[in-house]
C-alpha positions as CSV (number, residue, x, y, z in Angstrom):
1,X,-8.1,11.8,-23.9
2,X,-5.0,12.9,-22.1
3,X,-4.9,13.4,-18.4
4,X,-2.2,15.5,-16.7
5,X,0.2,13.7,-14.3
6,X,-1.4,15.7,-11.4
7,X,-4.7,14.0,-12.0
8,X,-3.0,10.6,-11.3
9,X,-1.2,12.0,-8.3
10,X,-4.5,13.2,-6.9
11,X,-6.0,9.7,-7.3
12,X,-2.9,8.3,-5.5
13,X,-3.4,10.7,-2.7
14,X,-7.1,9.7,-2.3
15,X,-6.2,6.0,-2.3
16,X,-3.5,6.6,0.4
17,X,-6.0,8.5,2.5
18,X,-8.3,5.5,2.1
19,X,-5.5,3.2,3.2
20,X,-4.8,5.3,6.3
21,X,-8.5,5.3,7.2
22,X,-8.7,1.5,6.9
23,X,-5.5,1.0,8.8
24,X,-6.7,3.1,11.7
25,X,-9.9,1.2,11.7
26,X,-8.1,-2.1,11.8
27,X,-5.7,-1.0,14.5
28,X,-8.5,0.1,16.9
29,X,-10.9,-2.7,16.0
30,X,-10.9,-5.9,17.9
31,X,-13.1,-7.9,15.5
32,X,-11.4,-8.2,12.1
33,X,-7.7,-8.1,11.9
34,X,-7.4,-9.1,8.2
35,X,-5.6,-6.9,5.7
36,X,-8.1,-7.3,2.9
37,X,-9.4,-3.8,3.4
38,X,-6.0,-2.3,2.8
39,X,-4.6,-4.4,-0.1
40,X,-7.0,-3.2,-2.8
41,X,-6.5,0.5,-2.2
42,X,-2.7,-0.1,-1.9
43,X,-2.6,-1.9,-5.2
44,X,-4.6,0.8,-7.0
45,X,-2.5,3.6,-5.4
46,X,0.7,1.9,-6.4
47,X,-0.5,1.4,-10.0
48,X,-1.6,5.1,-10.3
49,X,1.7,6.2,-8.7
50,X,3.6,4.3,-11.4
51,X,1.4,5.7,-14.1
52,X,1.9,9.3,-12.7
53,X,5.7,8.8,-12.7
54,X,5.6,7.5,-16.2
55,X,3.5,10.5,-17.3
56,X,6.0,12.9,-15.7
57,X,8.9,11.1,-17.5
58,X,7.0,11.3,-20.8
59,X,6.2,15.0,-20.3
60,X,9.9,15.8,-19.7
61,X,10.9,14.4,-23.0
């Protein structure tokens, strides 16, 4: 099953929104200052971004 590159970019966009939400929550929260809430969405977004770029390159060929 082939997905278009735009599908992967949409997933990246959703993960980046999640990262921004958690970053805002950590900045204005006094209780937990750990980065564990940001690292998982960041890793997934980076992975999907690399996958989307690879799909765009593959589609150009």
